[in-house]
Backbone bond lengths (Angstrom), bond angles and torsions (degrees), N, CA, C in turn:
res aa  C-N    CA-C-N  psi(-1)  N-CA   C-N-CA  omega(-1)  CA-C   N-CA-C  phi
1 M - - - 1.434 - - 1.549 108.66 -
2 K 1.341 114.56 130.84 1.474 120.03 -175.96 1.549 107.43 -77.77
3 K 1.297 117.15 136.96 1.483 121.74 177.10 1.527 109.56 -83.81
4 T 1.308 115.71 137.34 1.452 122.46 176.78 1.522 109.83 -84.94
5 A 1.307 118.56 170.24 1.466 120.59 175.80 1.522 109.65 -65.43
6 R 1.323 120.08 -33.86 1.458 122.44 175.48 1.525 111.14 -60.43
7 D 1.353 114.47 -44.94 1.487 119.00 178.51 1.552 110.97 -58.22
8 L 1.316 113.44 -46.14 1.464 118.14 -179.34 1.506 113.37 -61.35
9 L 1.351 115.83 -45.96 1.439 119.44 178.47 1.487 112.73 -66.42
10 N 1.337 117.47 -37.48 1.473 121.05 176.72 1.531 111.18 -62.88
11 S 1.353 117.17 -44.62 1.435 118.02 176.00 1.494 114.62 -65.16
12 L 1.326 117.08 -31.99 1.452 121.38 179.76 1.501 111.08 -69.31
13 F 1.341 115.37 -51.58 1.477 118.98 -174.62 1.562 114.48 -88.37
14 M 1.351 116.04 -30.69 1.418 116.22 -175.05 1.536 114.69 -106.23
15 G 1.286 116.17 -4.22 1.461 121.32 177.74 1.542 110.02 -85.74
16 T 1.300 116.54 164.76 1.462 122.03 -178.71 1.537 110.82 -105.06
17 E 1.310 119.24 -1.02 1.467 123.07 -175.73 1.495 116.07 -65.63
18 S 1.328 117.13 -35.06 1.484 120.69 -171.20 1.517 112.72 -88.73
19 R 1.336 118.73 12.84 1.480 120.03 -177.99 1.524 108.91 -66.35
20 T 1.337 117.80 142.97 1.491 120.64 178.22 1.548 111.54 -118.26
21 K 1.311 116.96 -39.14 1.490 117.00 178.04 1.530 110.48 -159.54
22 Q 1.342 116.02 148.88 1.438 119.61 177.38 1.513 110.14 -86.78
23 L 1.379 114.25 142.90 1.443 120.05 -175.32 1.512 111.07 -135.25
24 S 1.267 117.58 152.11 1.473 121.30 168.48 1.557 108.73 -82.63
25 V 1.283 117.55 168.42 1.453 121.24 177.45 1.525 110.22 -57.02
26 E 1.315 114.10 -45.29 1.465 119.17 -176.79 1.562 110.97 -64.78
27 E 1.334 115.97 -42.15 1.446 120.67 176.15 1.510 112.52 -61.25
28 A 1.311 116.09 -42.63 1.469 122.56 179.44 1.585 109.88 -62.94
29 E 1.285 116.00 -41.52 1.458 119.44 177.98 1.511 113.33 -64.23
30 I 1.308 116.54 -35.30 1.504 120.33 175.73 1.492 110.00 -71.94
31 E 1.345 116.52 -49.14 1.455 123.56 -174.55 1.538 113.35 -60.49
32 F 1.352 114.68 -38.29 1.417 121.36 -176.14 1.518 115.14 -106.59
33 S 1.308 116.89 26.29 1.480 122.10 177.61 1.480 108.74 -80.07
34 V 1.351 113.51 140.94 1.495 119.40 -177.44 1.532 107.44 -136.23
35 A 1.298 115.61 132.71 1.498 120.78 173.64 1.526 108.71 -82.38
36 L 1.297 118.15 124.49 1.458 123.35 179.33 1.486 109.47 -106.03
37 D 1.330 118.49 137.89 1.412 123.23 176.25 1.536 113.38 -51.81
38 W 1.357 117.14 -41.47 1.434 123.50 -176.78 1.516 112.52 -93.76
39 G 1.346 117.52 0.48 1.491 121.68 -176.14 1.505 113.89 -99.88
40 G 1.284 120.29 2.64 1.457 121.07 -176.13 1.515 111.10 93.36
41 P 1.339 115.47 -176.33 1.434 119.91 -174.81 1.571 115.55 -79.41
42 E 1.360 115.94 -21.03 1.475 118.38 -177.58 1.526 110.60 -85.93
43 P 1.312 118.21 138.65 1.469 122.54 176.62 1.536 108.51 -66.87
44 I 1.366 114.17 145.09 1.437 122.62 -177.94 1.527 108.36 -114.11
45 P 1.349 117.94 131.99 1.444 118.76 177.44 1.542 112.81 -54.11
46 F 1.285 119.16 120.74 1.413 127.57 179.84 1.502 114.43 66.22
47 G 1.337 116.31 12.97 1.474 120.52 173.73 1.505 113.53 53.84
48 A 1.341 115.48 -125.77 1.469 121.86 -179.86 1.521 113.52 -61.98
49 L 1.370 117.24 -18.52 1.446 120.74 179.72 1.534 111.04 -91.94
50 F 1.313 117.74 16.82 1.488 120.64 -177.53 1.544 112.08 -57.63
51 P 1.335 120.16 -42.64 1.492 118.57 177.48 1.557 111.76 -60.02
52 Q 1.318 116.24 -39.84 1.456 118.56 179.35 1.545 109.40 -68.63
53 W 1.290 118.54 -35.84 1.431 121.95 176.06 1.525 110.68 -61.93
54 Q 1.256 119.50 -43.62 1.425 124.94 177.97 1.580 110.92 -59.73
55 Q 1.314 116.81 -41.02 1.440 121.71 177.90 1.469 110.47 -67.99
56 L 1.351 117.62 -42.00 1.504 121.86 179.71 1.600 107.18 -65.62
57 K 1.273 119.13 -42.70 1.440 120.35 -177.62 1.542 111.98 -60.98
58 A 1.329 116.44 -32.14 1.462 123.09 -177.35 1.561 109.10 -70.65
59 K 1.305 118.04 -19.08 1.470 120.81 177.76 1.533 112.90 -86.40
60 I 1.303 117.83 -12.05 1.477 118.96 -172.69 1.542 110.65 -75.28
61 K 1.319 114.08 130.29 1.470 123.33 175.68 1.538 110.19 -101.78
62 P 1.313 117.74 158.79 1.460 118.69 -176.80 1.528 115.94 -57.41
63 T 1.293 117.98 -26.17 1.449 120.88 -177.03 1.551 111.95 -93.19
64 D 1.308 117.52 -6.12 1.456 120.42 179.92 1.508 111.17 -72.00
65 E 1.350 113.63 156.17 1.463 121.60 172.70 1.500 111.33 -111.30
66 L 1.332 118.48 140.35 1.455 122.98 171.70 1.535 108.29 -103.06
67 W 1.339 117.03 129.02 1.381 122.21 179.51 1.507 113.24 -127.12
68 E 1.301 119.94 132.67 1.450 122.21 169.08 1.524 106.22 -68.96
69 F 1.353 114.43 143.50 1.461 118.31 168.64 1.563 108.44 -127.93
70 R 1.264 113.22 155.90 1.491 119.43 -176.99 1.545 107.41 -153.35
71 T 1.322 113.87 127.36 1.459 119.50 176.00 1.484 108.72 -133.55
72 M 1.318 115.57 134.27 1.480 119.14 179.80 1.548 109.26 -109.92
73 F 1.333 111.46 140.96 1.435 118.85 177.18 1.542 108.62 -97.09
74 P 1.332 117.59 158.53 1.510 121.19 -178.29 1.533 111.03 -54.25
75 R 1.299 122.28 -29.86 1.469 122.34 -176.10 1.519 112.18 -76.98
76 G 1.342 117.94 -8.70 1.494 120.56 174.15 1.504 113.25 111.29
77 D 1.348 118.54 -15.73 1.457 119.13 175.75 1.529 109.48 -96.90
78 G 1.334 118.59 -176.01 1.373 121.34 -179.76 1.485 113.33 -172.33
79 V 1.336 117.27 -165.94 1.430 123.40 176.33 1.498 109.69 -120.08
80 R 1.308 116.92 134.77 1.479 121.30 -177.18 1.543 105.53 -136.29
81 G 1.335 115.62 138.32 1.444 118.47 179.58 1.511 112.74 -175.99
82 I 1.326 116.12 -155.82 1.452 122.82 -176.68 1.533 107.46 -127.57
83 K 1.337 114.54 142.93 1.450 121.81 172.77 1.533 109.87 -120.45
84 I 1.319 116.38 140.11 1.460 120.70 168.05 1.578 106.61 -90.70
85 I 1.267 115.15 124.83 1.519 116.87 177.92 1.523 106.29 -117.49
86 R 1.323 114.53 126.61 1.475 123.68 178.62 1.509 109.88 -123.44
87 I 1.296 116.49 116.16 1.473 123.40 179.66 1.541 109.87 51.71
88 G 1.341 116.12 46.74 1.448 120.83 176.49 1.511 117.73 79.42
89 K 1.308 117.76 3.96 1.474 121.41 -179.03 1.548 108.91 -124.35
90 V 1.335 113.61 141.69 1.435 120.94 176.44 1.529 109.38 -73.78
91 I 1.329 113.80 124.68 1.458 119.46 -177.97 1.551 109.15 -96.55
92 D 1.295 116.77 -40.23 1.493 121.06 179.05 1.514 110.33 -160.00
93 T 1.316 116.42 161.17 1.453 121.08 179.35 1.507 111.49 -140.65
94 I 1.320 117.68 156.39 1.420 123.36 169.33 1.516 105.29 -138.47
95 G 1.355 115.09 133.33 1.440 116.38 -178.03 1.480 111.04 -166.30
96 A 1.312 117.39 162.48 1.456 123.67 179.30 1.497 110.29 -143.66
97 V 1.340 114.37 159.47 1.446 120.30 175.76 1.535 107.57 -66.98
98 W 1.299 115.60 140.31 1.480 120.75 179.46 1.528 107.79 -133.32
99 I 1.307 115.24 154.20 1.470 122.77 174.84 1.511 106.62 -117.58
100 P 1.293 118.01 112.08 1.496 121.08 -176.65 1.572 111.24 -66.27
101 D 1.322 115.55 159.87 1.429 118.88 175.17 1.526 110.25 -74.73
102 Q 1.286 118.17 174.14 1.480 121.88 -173.82 1.541 110.07 -62.12
103 N 1.353 120.83 -26.70 1.412 121.97 -177.24 1.505 114.04 -76.69
104 T 1.376 117.72 -22.04 1.431 121.27 179.86 1.524 115.82 -104.48
105 A 1.327 117.04 -9.27 1.429 121.92 -176.53 1.561 108.86 -69.47
106 P 1.354 116.52 141.44 1.460 118.21 178.99 1.487 111.78 -67.16
107 K 1.279 117.80 149.09 1.485 123.29 179.62 1.545 107.46 -75.37
108 R 1.324 113.94 132.27 1.484 117.76 -179.05 1.495 106.54 -95.08
109 R 1.319 114.21 139.27 1.464 120.14 176.27 1.503 110.72 -87.51
110 A 1.288 117.18 139.51 1.438 119.00 175.49 1.490 108.46 -69.38
111 A 1.346 116.14 140.47 1.478 120.84 176.82 1.498 109.94 -69.48
112 S 1.300 115.15 132.75 1.459 117.43 178.78 1.499 108.64 -84.90
113 K 1.327 114.61 141.80 1.466 121.09 177.56 1.488 110.61 -101.65
114 K 1.322 113.60 131.44 1.512 116.55 177.92 1.514 107.88 -74.01
115 Q 1.313 113.10 134.90 1.491 118.12 174.48 1.524 108.51 -93.77
116 R 1.361 111.97 142.91 1.475 116.35 179.98 1.478 112.02 -90.93
C-alpha cells in the first residue's frame, strides 16, 4: 500500500521512532534557543515558534516525557523538534525544518554514468 503525504507527516510527527534523546523543559529551552534579528540580543526558546512552545508546555503533565526528534531527508535537511510522550503515545509536537552543518550532513554518492 502506497503511503500518502499525510501518512508520512503523521509518522514523522506523531510516531515515536525518530526520538533521539530525552530532555527536561529547561534542557529543551536551551537546546532549541534561537537568536532572532528582531527579538533582541538574547536567544528565545524555539525562536519565532515561542508562542507555540508556550502552548505545548502548558500541556505537559508531571509523568510526561519530552523527547527530541530528528529526521533527515535525502537532500540533507530534515525536521528537528520536541515531542511530548504520555504513556507511550505522542501527545503533541513542535518542530521546524533544519539544515545540518557540514559535519552532520549525509555523504552524497556520485551518480554513476552508464558507459556505452
